[in-house]
C-alpha positions as CSV (number, residue, x, y, z in Angstrom):
1,L,-86.4,-18.1,61.9
2,K,-85.4,-20.5,64.6
3,L,-82.8,-22.2,62.4
4,I,-81.1,-19.1,61.1
5,P,-79.1,-18.2,64.3
6,M,-78.1,-21.8,64.8
7,L,-76.4,-21.8,61.4
8,T,-75.0,-18.2,61.3
9,D,-73.8,-18.2,65.0
10,P,-73.3,-21.8,66.0
11,G,-71.0,-20.9,68.9
12,S,-74.0,-19.4,70.8
13,H,-76.1,-22.6,70.2
14,G,-73.8,-25.4,71.2
15,G,-71.8,-25.7,68.0
16,D,-68.3,-25.0,66.7
17,P,-68.0,-21.2,66.0
18,E,-65.9,-22.2,62.9
19,Q,-68.8,-24.0,61.4
20,S,-71.0,-21.1,60.5
21,F,-72.9,-20.4,57.3
22,D,-74.0,-17.5,55.2
23,V,-77.7,-18.2,55.0
24,I,-79.8,-17.2,52.0
25,I,-83.5,-17.9,52.3
26,P,-85.5,-16.8,49.3
27,S,-89.3,-17.4,49.3
28,L,-90.4,-19.7,46.5
29,P,-92.1,-17.7,43.7
30,G,-95.8,-17.6,44.4
31,M,-95.3,-18.0,48.2
32,G,-94.9,-15.4,50.9
33,F,-93.8,-12.0,49.5
34,S,-92.2,-13.3,46.3
35,D,-93.7,-12.4,42.9
36,K,-96.3,-14.9,41.5
37,P,-95.5,-16.9,38.3
38,W,-97.9,-16.0,35.5
39,Q,-96.9,-18.5,32.8
40,K,-98.2,-22.0,32.6
41,G,-95.9,-25.0,33.4
42,F,-93.9,-23.3,36.2
43,T,-92.4,-26.0,38.4
44,T,-89.7,-26.5,40.9
45,K,-87.2,-26.9,38.0
46,D,-87.9,-23.3,37.1
47,V,-87.5,-22.2,40.7
48,A,-84.1,-24.0,40.7
49,D,-83.1,-22.0,37.6
50,I,-84.0,-18.8,39.3
51,F,-82.2,-19.7,42.6
52,A,-79.1,-20.7,40.7
53,K,-79.1,-17.3,38.9
54,L,-79.7,-15.5,42.3
55,M,-76.9,-17.3,44.0
56,H,-74.3,-17.1,41.2
57,D,-75.1,-14.2,39.0
58,V,-76.7,-11.8,41.6
59,L,-75.0,-12.7,44.9
60,G,-71.7,-13.9,43.4
61,Y,-71.3,-17.3,45.0
62,E,-69.1,-19.5,42.8
63,Q,-70.4,-22.6,44.8
64,F,-72.9,-23.1,47.5
65,A,-74.7,-25.8,49.5
66,A,-78.5,-26.2,49.5
67,H,-81.1,-27.5,51.9
68,G,-84.8,-28.1,51.6
69,G,-87.9,-30.0,52.7
70,D,-91.4,-30.4,51.2
71,W,-91.3,-28.4,47.9
72,G,-87.9,-27.2,49.0
73,S,-86.6,-30.8,48.7
74,S,-87.7,-30.8,45.1
75,V,-86.2,-27.4,44.4
76,T,-82.9,-28.5,46.0
77,E,-83.0,-31.8,44.0
78,Q,-83.5,-29.8,40.7
79,L,-80.6,-27.5,41.6
80,A,-78.4,-30.6,41.9
81,V,-79.7,-32.1,38.6
82,H,-79.5,-28.9,36.5
83,H,-76.8,-26.9,38.2
84,A,-74.5,-29.5,39.7
85,H,-71.4,-27.4,39.0
86,L,-72.6,-24.8,41.5
87,L,-73.5,-27.2,44.3
88,S,-70.9,-28.4,46.8
89,A,-73.5,-30.6,48.6
90,I,-77.3,-30.8,49.3
91,H,-79.2,-31.7,52.4
92,L,-82.8,-32.9,52.4
93,T,-85.5,-33.8,55.0
94,E,-87.2,-36.2,52.7
95,I,-86.8,-38.0,49.4
96,P,-89.4,-36.5,47.0
97,F,-92.2,-39.1,46.7
98,W,-92.6,-38.6,43.0
99,R,-89.4,-40.5,42.5
100,L,-91.5,-43.7,43.1
101,F,-93.4,-43.1,39.9
102,G,-90.5,-44.1,37.6
103,V,-89.6,-47.3,39.5
104,K,-91.1,-50.7,38.6
105,Q,-92.7,-52.3,41.6
106,K,-91.0,-55.7,40.9
107,N,-87.6,-54.0,41.3
108,L,-88.5,-52.7,44.8
109,S,-87.1,-54.2,47.9
110,K,-89.4,-55.3,50.8
111,A,-88.7,-52.0,52.6
112,E,-89.4,-50.0,49.5
113,Q,-92.6,-51.9,48.8
114,D,-93.7,-51.2,52.4
115,Y,-92.8,-47.5,51.7
116,M,-95.0,-47.5,48.6
117,K,-97.9,-49.1,50.5
118,R,-97.6,-46.5,53.3
119,G,-97.6,-43.8,50.6
120,Q,-100.7,-45.1,49.1
121,Q,-102.4,-45.4,52.4
122,W,-101.4,-41.9,53.4
123,Q,-102.7,-40.6,50.0
124,M,-106.1,-42.1,50.7
125,K,-106.3,-40.8,54.3
126,E,-104.6,-37.4,54.0
127,G,-104.2,-36.7,50.3
128,A,-107.5,-35.1,49.3
129,Y,-105.9,-31.6,49.4
130,N,-103.2,-32.9,47.0
131,M,-105.7,-34.3,44.5
132,M,-107.8,-31.1,44.7
133,L,-104.8,-28.8,44.0
134,A,-103.4,-31.1,41.3
135,T,-106.7,-31.1,39.4
136,K,-108.9,-28.1,40.3
137,P,-106.8,-25.6,42.2
138,Q,-108.7,-22.4,41.3
139,T,-112.0,-23.6,42.8
140,V,-110.6,-23.9,46.3
141,T,-108.5,-20.8,45.9
142,Y,-111.5,-18.5,45.6
143,A,-112.9,-19.9,48.8
144,L,-109.7,-19.7,50.8
145,N,-108.9,-16.2,49.6
146,D,-112.4,-15.1,50.7
147,S,-112.5,-16.6,54.2
148,P,-109.8,-16.1,56.8
149,V,-111.5,-18.8,58.9
150,G,-111.4,-21.2,56.0
151,L,-107.8,-20.4,55.3
152,A,-106.9,-21.0,58.9
153,A,-108.7,-24.3,59.0
154,W,-107.0,-25.4,55.8
155,I,-103.5,-24.6,57.1
156,I,-103.9,-25.5,60.8
157,E,-105.2,-29.0,59.8
158,K,-101.8,-29.6,58.1
159,F,-99.8,-28.4,61.0
160,Q,-101.7,-30.7,63.4
161,G,-101.7,-33.7,61.2
162,W,-98.1,-33.5,60.0
163,C,-96.2,-32.6,63.2
164,D,-94.8,-34.7,66.1
165,C,-97.2,-33.3,68.7
166,D,-99.8,-36.0,69.4
167,E,-102.5,-33.7,68.1
168,D,-101.6,-31.1,70.8
169,L,-100.4,-28.3,68.5
170,E,-99.0,-26.1,71.2
171,K,-96.4,-28.8,72.1
172,S,-94.7,-27.9,68.9
173,F,-95.9,-24.4,67.9
174,T,-97.1,-21.2,69.6
175,K,-100.3,-19.6,68.5
176,D,-98.3,-16.6,67.3
177,E,-96.2,-18.8,65.0
178,L,-99.3,-20.4,63.5
179,L,-101.1,-17.1,63.1
180,T,-98.1,-15.5,61.5
181,N,-98.0,-18.4,58.9
182,I,-101.7,-17.9,58.2
183,M,-101.4,-14.1,58.0
184,I,-98.6,-14.3,55.4
185,Y,-100.9,-16.2,53.1
186,W,-103.8,-13.9,53.9
187,V,-102.2,-10.5,53.3
188,T,-100.4,-11.7,50.1
189,Q,-103.4,-13.7,48.7
190,T,-100.9,-16.5,47.7
191,I,-102.7,-19.6,48.8
192,G,-103.6,-20.2,45.2
193,S,-100.2,-19.5,43.6
194,A,-98.6,-21.6,46.3
195,G,-100.9,-24.5,45.7
196,R,-100.5,-24.3,41.9
197,Y,-97.2,-26.2,42.1
198,Y,-99.3,-29.3,42.5
199,Y,-101.2,-28.7,39.3
200,E,-98.2,-27.7,37.2
201,T,-96.1,-30.6,38.4
202,Q,-99.0,-33.0,37.7
203,H,-99.4,-31.7,34.2
204,K,-95.7,-31.3,33.4
205,P,-93.9,-34.2,35.0
206,F,-90.1,-34.0,35.4
207,E,-88.2,-35.5,32.5
208,N,-85.4,-36.6,34.8
209,G,-87.3,-39.0,36.9
210,Q,-84.6,-41.6,36.8
211,V,-81.6,-39.3,36.8
212,R,-79.2,-39.9,39.6
213,V,-77.9,-36.9,41.6
214,E,-74.2,-37.2,42.0
215,V,-73.8,-34.1,44.2
216,P,-73.0,-35.3,47.8
217,T,-76.3,-35.7,49.6
218,G,-77.2,-35.8,53.3
219,V,-80.7,-36.8,54.5
220,A,-82.4,-36.2,57.8
221,I,-85.5,-38.4,58.3
222,F,-88.0,-37.3,61.0
223,P,-90.2,-40.1,62.4
224,K,-93.6,-38.2,62.1
225,D,-93.0,-36.8,58.6
226,L,-95.6,-37.7,56.0
227,V,-94.1,-40.9,54.6
228,P,-90.5,-41.4,55.8
229,S,-88.6,-43.4,53.1
230,P,-86.0,-46.1,53.7
231,R,-82.4,-45.4,52.9
232,E,-82.2,-47.9,50.1
233,F,-84.8,-45.9,48.2
234,G,-82.8,-42.7,48.6
235,E,-79.6,-44.5,47.4
236,R,-81.3,-45.3,44.1
237,F,-81.3,-41.6,43.1
238,Y,-78.7,-39.8,45.3
239,N,-75.1,-39.9,46.2
240,I,-75.9,-40.5,49.9
241,R,-73.1,-39.6,52.2
242,S,-75.1,-39.2,55.4
243,W,-78.5,-40.6,56.5
244,T,-79.8,-39.6,59.9
245,E,-83.0,-41.1,61.4
246,M,-84.0,-38.6,64.0
247,P,-85.5,-39.5,67.4
248,E,-88.4,-37.0,67.1
249,G,-89.9,-34.4,64.8
250,G,-92.3,-34.2,62.0
251,H,-92.8,-32.5,58.6
252,F,-92.0,-29.0,59.9
253,A,-88.6,-29.9,61.3
254,A,-87.1,-26.4,61.2
255,M,-90.0,-25.1,63.4
256,E,-90.4,-28.2,65.6
257,V,-86.8,-29.4,66.3
258,P,-84.4,-26.8,64.8
259,E,-81.6,-27.9,67.1
260,L,-81.6,-31.4,65.7
261,L,-81.8,-30.2,62.1
262,A,-79.1,-27.6,62.5
263,A,-76.7,-30.1,64.2
264,D,-77.2,-32.6,61.4
265,M,-76.6,-29.9,58.7
266,R,-73.4,-28.8,60.4
267,K,-72.2,-32.4,60.8
268,F,-72.9,-33.2,57.2
269,F,-71.6,-30.1,55.5
270,F,-68.5,-29.7,57.6
271,Q,-67.6,-33.2,58.9
272,E,-69.2,-35.9,56.7
273,V,-68.2,-34.4,53.3
274,G,-66.1,-31.4,54.4
275,V,-67.0,-29.5,51.2
276,L,-67.2,-26.2,53.0
277,Q,-63.8,-26.7,54.5
278,E,-62.0,-28.0,51.4
279,Q,-63.4,-25.4,49.0
280,E,-63.1,-21.7,49.2
281,V,-66.6,-20.3,48.7
282,K,-66.1,-16.9,47.1
283,R,-68.4,-14.0,46.9
């Protein structure tokens, strides 16, 4: 919500009025007010197929740019892999960590080896939720859908641990913002369907683990994100045209530091690759 006006009306937020976007923000299936997937094996590749159909067949865009973080980075990546002809460029706030699984450690640089070690350390310290959702998601779902206090604890823990706030949540988020996030999960009963992406991805690994994305790619790395990757790791898999290491911000960049994120997106899409200036995006 903070990011939208900065992209649709940049002139009112310190940007060039000519660098405005149409902004389409669909909820991922199983999250928020979207329908829940009912078939097994539904991953971000399937989300990318749905979003491509939405953008091209339903909304009529012949080409578009895509941005994402967290699961959205995986959706955006899958869009670029399977629907490259529709994508003018993509912008990510992280390199999906699963990309490491297909790389032999002996081929990693020192920076990449350090990245892998930090990822392993993070998994042991913070990754219990990941393992639980990837193996036994239904068990915790019943408990979280039954207890608003439990749901709040589950979600707020992530905000506190993953943001750039020195454990003082209200440096980055208001209570209303946090409660709204919790309430969306509570009234829709979607904590289980949202968490199921971990299970389905674990049991149906991507076949394109080593596929290189040739769509022009911009990356914004925030220092307090989960496990920030080095540029050389991103360059293994993406046509990196822009790599920005931000001075502040964590995993929830669009909520924490929307000004930094919006400025980097405008700079990348309009200046670094210029795709939105060179190509007429038709509706």
